[in-house]
N, C-alpha and C positions, 0 to 999 in steps of 0.2 A: 033565209035572207038571200038577197040577191043586190047584185050591184046595179043602181040606178042609173049613173052618171060618171062619166070620167072627164077631167078638165086638165089641160096640159097648158102650163105658164112657161113663156120664155122669160127668165128674170136676170137682170144684169146686177151683179152683187159686186160692188166697190171692196177692195182689199185696203187694208190700213197702211201698205207700203208696199213698195215694189220687190217682188219676189222672183230671184235671177238663179238659174241652174245651166246646165250646159246645152239644155234642149230648148230652152224657152225663158223669156222674160215677161210677166205679166203684172198688172196692178187692178185687173177686175177679172170676172167670170161671166161668161154666158151659160147660164145652167138652166137646166130642165128640171121643174118642180110640177108634180101631177097632184091632184086631189081625186080621189075615190069617194063617191058618196053611195051609200046603201040604200035601199029601199026604206028604211027606218029613219032615214036622216044623218045616220052615223057616218062621219068624215075622216078618213084616213090619208095620210100627206108621204109622197116619196121625193127624192131627188136623184137626178142624174147628173154628171159632169162631162159631156162630150171632149174629148182630146185629140185632134187630127193627128199628133205625132205619137199618140199611144193606140188607140182603136181605129183611128182613121175617120173619127165622126165629128160632125161640127153640130152646132144648135139647129141649122136648118136640116141636116140630114135626120137628126133625132126626132125631129117633128115630121119629116116625111116618114119616116119609119112607121110612125103612129098612123099617119094617115092610110099608108097602103096595107096595113095589118088586119082588117075587118076585126075590130076590137070588140064590137057587139056580138059578133058570132062567138069569138073566143072567150070572152067574159060573161056571157049569159048564161043564164041559168040558175038554179038552186045550188045556194052553199049552205052545207048543213053547221059546220064547224070550223075551227081553225085549222084541222087537217084538211079538210076539203080545200079551204083557200091554198094552202101548200101545194096541194096536187093540182089546183088550177093554175098555179103560176108555174110549176114545174113544167106544165104542157104548154105554155104560152111560147108563141114563135112570132118574132117579128119580122117581117118582109122588109129586108135591106133594099136599097137602091141597085146595088152589086153583089158580089160574093169575095169574101177575103181569103178563103181557104183555110182559115183559122178558127172560125165561128165566133168572132168577137164582134165585128161590125153591126152596131145596134145595142150592143149591152149598156150605154148610157139610159137610153130610152126603156129598156127592159127594167133596168134597175130601178127606174123611178117609178114605173107602173107597178111592179111586183111589192116593192114596200108599202107603196099608197094602199094596195089592196089587203097587204098582210096587217098594216096598222088598223085600218077600218075595220076588218073582222075581229082583230084582237082586241077592239075597244068592245065591239058590239058583243063579244062572247066573256069578257072580262079576263082576257089573257095577255100577258106582256109578250112582246116580240121574242124575247130570249125562249120562250117557249120551243119556238119553231125548230129550235135544233134538237129537241126531243123528238120530233116528228119526221125527221129524215133519218131512215135506216143506217144510211154509210155513215153517220157521225157516233155510232155506239161506243167506239174506243176513245173517243175525244170529248164527250161530254162532261161538262162541270156545270157547278152553280154557285158563283163567286157572289160576295156582297160587295166587292171593291176591287178595282184594277188600277194599274200603274202604267202610265204613258211615259214615253220617252221624249226626250226634247230634241230639237232640230236647229241646225246651223245652216243658213244657206250662204251663197257666194256674196262675200262682201270683203271690206278692205279690212286690214291687220288689227285696227283699232276697235272696229265694230266687234269684230271676233273676240277680243281681249274683254270688252265691256260684256258680250253675251256669255263667255266664260266664266266670269265672275258672277254673274246672275244664275247661271245654272248651280255654281257651286254652293251659292247662299241658298237657293230653293232646294238643294238635295235632290237633285235628280241622279239617277243610278245608270241610265242609258241616254246616249246622243247619238244623232246621224248627222254626219257632215256632209255637204255636197262639195265634190271634187270635179276638176277636168275643165274648168272655164279657162279660155286662153289666155286671160292676163292674170291668173292668180297662181302663188306659188303655195302650192298644197302643202307641202311638207314643211315649210316655214310656218304655214297658219296652225298645223296641225300641232307642231311641236310647240308652239306658243301655247294653246289652247290646253295642251296636256300638262304643262308646267302649272296651270292655274288650278285646272280641275282634279289634278292627282292621278295617280295610278290605277286606283279603284273604279273610276267610271269607266263604262263599257262604250267604246267609241267604235261606229261603224261607218263606212262611207259609201256614197252614191253618186257614180260618174255619169247617170243619164246619158250612154252610148255615146261618150265622149272621146274614146280611145277606141283602136281597132285590134284586131289580132295580131297584127304584126309588130305594133309597139306597146302592147299591153304589159309584157313584163318590163319592159324600160321604164314605164310610167308608173309601175306599181313599186318598183325597186326603192325609190327614195320614202315610201311610206311604210316599208316594213317595220322600221324600228318603233312604232308609236302603237304597237300591241291593238291593231285594227281586228274587229272580231268577225266583219264580213264584209264583202266589197258587192254592192249591187250595181248590176246592168251595166258591165265596164265597155261593152261593144255593143255597136248597133244590132238590131234584131235579125238583118240580114246577113250577119255574122255569127250568131249565136252558137250554133254548132261546132264552130271552132274552138269554144270553149272547153271541150270534152277533154282534148288532148293537152290544153294549156293548165288545167286546173292543177293537176299533180305538181305541177312546177311552182305554183303561185304561192302555196302555203297558207292561203286564206280561203274561207268558205265563199264560193260565189251564189249571190243571191240574185233571181231574175225578176224584172218587173217588166218592163214594156213588152218582154218577149213571154210573158205569163199572165195572159189575158182569158184563158178559156181552158176547158178540159183537154181540147186537142192540144194546145201549147203544152200544157201539163204532162200529158201522157208522150208526149214526143221527148220533152227534157228528160224525163225517167229513162226512156229507152236509149236515148244518146249519151247520157250521162253528163250533161252539159252544166249542172248546178247541184248545190248543196241545200239550198233555201227557195222558197216560194215567197213573194212579196204578193198579197191577196188584198185587194182593194175593191170594196163593193161595187162602185160605179163601173170600173173597168172590166170587172169579171161578171158582170150582168145580174148583181143582186145578191140578196142574203141567202138563196137556197143555193145556188151556183159557187159562192163561196165557201158554204159549208162542204160541199162536194170536195172543192180542189183543197182544203185544210185536210179532210179525211183521206184525200187520195196521196199528199205528201207524207201524213202521218204512216199510212200503209207502206208506201214506198222506203221508210226510213229517213226521209227528209224533214228539215225542220220548215217553219213556214212562220211569216210575220202578219198581221192586220196592218195595211199601210192606210193611207188617208190621200186624197188629192187636194192640193194647194185650195184653199177657199170654199171648203165645205161648210155649208151652214148647219144650224142644229139640228136639223132634219137628218143629214147623214151622220153627224155626231152621234145622236141617239142611236141609230141604226148599228153604228160601230161599238158603241157601249153594250148592247144587247148580245152582240156576238161575242165581245171579249168576256163578257161575264158568264156565256154559256159554253164556251170553248176551251178546253184545256191545251196547254203546252204551247202557247203562243210566244215565240222566241222573243219577239220586239213587237210593241203596241204604239202606233202613232194614231193622232187625230186629237178632237176635242180642243184645238187651238181657237175656240170661237173669238174670245175677248180680245184675243191678242192679233187676231188676223183680218176678219171680217167685219165690214161696215154695217152690215145688216144680217143678223143670225137668223132670223123668220121665226124664231122660238122665244116664246115669252120667260122660259126658264135659260139661264145661263149656264151651260155644260161645261165651261173651260175647267179643266183639271186643275187640282189644288196643289199646295206645297208637295215637293217630291215626285210630282205627277199623279198623284192618287185622285181618284174620282170613284164616286160611290155608283152601285146598281141604279138601275131605273125601274123599280117595282110595280109602276102603274100600267094599266092594261095598253096593248100597242105599244107605239114608240114611247108612252109615258110622257109625253111632251105637249105643250098646247101653241099651236101656231097663231103667231102675231099677223092676222090678215090685213093690218095697217101698213106692215112691214112688206107685205109680199105685194101690196098696191104701190108702195113708193118705188119698187125696182122693177116693176113689171113693165114689158115691152110689148107683149102679146100674148092673147090667150085662145086656145082652141078646144071646142067642148064636142064630146061624143054622147049620145044617149044608148044606153047599154040594153036596158030591160025594162 
């Protein structure tokens, strides 16, 4: 089989409400969606969400990466099977407008192309995306095959009444893990977490995400009021430029530190391990450059004795929700799992299937070939801003 054509769509996905955290407030996403068509007509789909404050990308630079990268040369030629597609995607190099020194500029576009190719070849060879985990040698120690997984809930920055309502919903739907956003200037984090804890009880695992809101100078004083609430991890408390300072602060904080904005590539991961700046990685498919890169990051964390979560980016459609489900069902020892918020968050999920998690956060594996979902082309047309097409072979 061969890749015949690649089409990149700039789509604008409306969110069902305004999402606020310390780094950004948004009510819509400019998303890159890619369709890969094989020579037999089989199609696969992928998605990437450019984030200027994470990897420096915008929707415009993501599309420019594709234009500059000679896709016909890189993606041309015969693909014999899913293993061949994995090897092809692993070699894919997008040419960015500039260099970032971290190896993550261009990751949103890379993720969209890679997942589209793997989806198409998986469909053509009757293999689900989760089979990719068995084809990446580094993942030998963390492979699994689960028929269902359990997602955690999330609470963004909001007023005390809305947090109280969210707490009762989380208690009613029996979630066991929750991430709460902290660090927004006009929010009393300790008061909100205290009231939240009173509703959900002592058995719910609460972790917090500061989205770079604090600094190494004030981190201990900002963290101190949150100590009493049995927080299980603190995510990205300081800006990336200060992340090396966490190495000396970690022993004094008494809480595991998770990196997110500072964990976008293998370069970031290796540096954090060498410098001792964290206890956990937050791996997200789009910011980390796709399924294969994310597998390697999980394996690297495991080998270094660190934990990891599979995170998501606000406003992912059903395409990335499906990809995340395949990752979660095929990778063991994921500390926390985020994603599949589809029905609760996006106005157009782009898939005919509703992948939203159920009661308690539980969601089933997707056993069908490729991503295992059906793209709603009418939905893609409704939200499309522009498209660009490349003939490959």
